N, C-alpha and C positions, 0 to 999 in steps of 0.2 A: 504494500500500500504506500502511495506517495505521501511524503511529509505534508502535514497541514501547515501552511504558512500564511502570513498576512503582509507580505511585501506590497508596498504602495497602498495599504489600507490605513485609515485613520480611525482611532478608537477613543471614546470617552469612557472612563471608569469613574463612577462617583463613589465616595467613601473609600478612596484608594490609599489613604494614608496609613492603613494597617489592616491586619486580619485578612479577610477574604478579598477585599478590594485590592490591597497591595499584591496579593498572590495573583489575582487575575491580570493586573497591569504588568507585572513582571513576566508572566508567561506570554502574553500577547506581544510584548516588546521583544522578548527573546526570539520570537518567530517572525520578526520583521515589521510589526505594526508600529506606527507612530502614535504615541499615547498622550492624551490629556489626563493627567493625574489630578483628579478633583477631590479635595477634602477641606471642609470648614475648619477642622482641627479642634473641635470642641470635645467635651466630655461625653461619655456614652449616654447621658440623659439629656444631651442637647444644650449644655451650658458652655459659654465661652467660645473662643476661637483662637487658632494659632496657625501660622504658615509653615511651621517646622515639619509637620507630619508629611504633607504633600512634597515639600522640598527634599526630604530624605529619600523618598521613593524615586523621585526624578533623578537624584544623584546616583542611586543604585542602578537605574536603567542606563544612564549615560556611562557609568563606569564599566558596564558590561558591553558597551558599544552600541546601545540602542538610542532611539530618539524619543524625547518626552519633554513636556512642559507642564508646569504646575498651574492649577486653578484653585482659588481659595473661596469661591462663592458658594453660598448655601443653595440647596435645591428646593427649599421650602417656599420660594417665591418665583414667579415666572421671570421676573427681572434677573434674578440670580442664574436661573437656568439658561436664559438667553446669553448671558455673559460667558457661561461655560461653553456653549456651542460656538459663540463668536471667537473664543480662544482657539478652538480647533481650526476654524476657518482661517483665522489670522496667521496661526503658526504653520499650518500644513495645507491650507487651500481647499479642504473638503472635509467630509465626514462620512464614514461607512458603518461604524459599529458603535452602539450605545449599550453599556453595561450599567444598569441601574442597581446600585448596591448600597447606597447611603442609607443609614438608619440610626435610630436611637431607641432606648428603652425607658419607660417609666412604669415599671411593674408595681401594681397595687391592686388589692381586691376591689371589686366593683363598688361595694358600698363606701369605700374610702377614696375612690377615684374622683379627682376634681375635673371640672370642665377643661381647665388648662392642660391637665395630663392627657385628656382625650384629644383635644384639638392639636396639641403639639405633635403627638405621635402620628396622627393621621396626616398632618401637614407635611411632615418629613417623608414618611413612607409612601402613602398613597398619592397625595397631591404632588410630592416631590418627583415620584416616578412619572406622573402625568406631565409635570412641568418640563422636565428634561426631554421626554419623548415628544412633547408638543413643539418645543424649541427646535428639535432636530428633524422633525417630520418632513418639512419642506425640502431640506437638503437631501434626505434619503429618497424622496419621491423624484427629485430632479436627477439624482444618480441613476434612478431605476434599479437601485440596489440598496439593501440595508439589512443589518442584523441587530436585533434588539433582544437583550437578555435581561429579564426582570427577576426580582427576588421576592418570593413568598416565604412561607414558613409552615412547619407542621402545626404551629399554633393557629395559623390562619386556616389551614385545611381541616383541622380536627378540634380546635379549641384547647385552651390551657388555663388553669387557675391563675388569677392575678394578671391576666394579659388581655382583658376585653378590648382595650384600645388597640394594642398591637395585632391581635387576632383579626379584628374588623378591618384594619388597614391592609393586612397581608392577604386576606381573601379578596378584598376589593381590587388588589393588584392582579389577581387571577382573572377577574372579569374584564378589567381594562385590557390586559394582555390579549385575551381571546378575541376581543372586538378589534383591537389594532391588527391582529393577525389576519382577520377577515378583510379589513379595509386596506391593508398593505399588500395583499396577495398579488394584485395585478402590476405592482411596481417591484416585484421580487424583494419585498421587505418581509423577512421572517421574524416573528416575535414569539419567543418562548419564555418559560418561567421555571426557575429552579427553587426547590425547597431544601436549602443546605443545612447540614449540621456540622459545625466545625469549631475549632478553638478560636476564641476571639475575646475581646474585652467584655462582651455581653454574656458569653457562656462561662467565662472563668469564675463567675460568682455563683453558678448553679451546678457545676459538674466537677467531679474530683479530678485531680491532675492525671492520674493513671488512665482515665477515660479520654481526657482531652488530648493526650499524646498520641492516641490512635485516630484522632479527628483533626489532623492538620489541614489548614486551608489549601495546601498544595494538592490535596486529594480531591478537592472540589473543582479547581480551576480547569483541569482537562476537559470536563464536560462543558464548561462555559466557553472554552476555546473552540470546541467542536460546534456548538450551537452558533457561534459567531463566524464560522467559516463559510466560505463560498459554497462548499460541497454539501452543507446541511440542507436537506429538503424539508425537514419537519418544521411545522409552524402551528401555533395555538396549542402547544403541549405544555405539560407540567412534569418535572422530573424531581424526585427525591434523590439526594446525593449526600454522601459523607463517608469518610473512612474507606473509600474504594467501592462502596455500595452505590449503585445507580438503578433507579426503577422509574418507569413511567407511572404517573398518578393520573387518574381519570375520575371525573364526576359522572356517575352512571345513573340510569333510571330503569326501574323494573318494568316488566311487561304490563303491569297494571291491570285494572278491571274496569269495565264499563257498567255503572250501576243503572238498572232499569227503574228503580225507585230511589228517592233522594231524601230519605229521613236519616236522622242520626243512627237509628237502629239498623238501617241498611248498611251504613258505613261500618258499624260494629260487626255485623255478620260477615262482611267481606274483608275484615281486617287482616286475616292471614294472607289472602291473595294480594292485598294492597302492599303488605310489608315484604312480600317474597322478592328476593333479588337474584334468584337462581337463573333468570333469563335477562339479567340487567345488561345494558350496553351504554356506551357513551354516545353523544350526539355531536356532530360537527358544528352546529350553531343552534340558536334558539328556535329558528323556524322548523328545523327537522325534529326537534323535541316536541314542538307544538303539533307537528304532523302526527306523531304517535297518539297524542291525546285525541286529535280529531278523528282518527280511525275508530276509536271507541265511541265517540259522540255521534258520528255519522253512520257507523257500521251497524 
């Protein structure tokens, strides 16, 4: 199999000052990509800022013979996102790849969560992913080529105690990504989503060291690089990844049942069939999912 390379490709990696983002940026650069290393440089809960984190990664890339520039703007505003994209165009003349990785955590039980905790996490994760994608979308369409890799989480897919804000944002990213995959198809813009588990500032507080050493960010980045490559044909997909494990994740719908009567008692009597997932399948878009329901309604 031929080497996967990114010569003459330009990539933005957000949250690239450490952890997963740094790993993604280093791998893409090592294979020829010109990289915009974006990081606000704040704490993992979204406080403060510093240019040093992005600068250090740029230095690493350049020391290894690669090309990179630093960006210090936040993704939580469209203005910041537009500056990130402008940096790519100014430094390298175009944009081909967007890796939306930036994020923060403000974990707290729902009863104790403040509106500020909710708003800030959604603003960085969900709106931040939208902002950077929105700012980049015109360039990718003009290229008639683009690869966008977004970042969800098992917490978004399945829920997790103390992470109502994070979970909501992360599942929102899946819906956003799936729609962008549909809208980008005719321009050869592929949009996929990863649900990584890896050692980072965020996981170091909740996982023991012996587990984290098996979950290095470097084990996630090869999937990101493949999804960002020209040869990747998949789009609108979600992949769980960590420690060398990779698996496609899908939202599925059971075969269902068409009720002839419509009382609560009829629902109760059909509950076993309604809940049966033995013939479950994924759908490529909302309209095909609606089509299955209409077969029951009209059939």
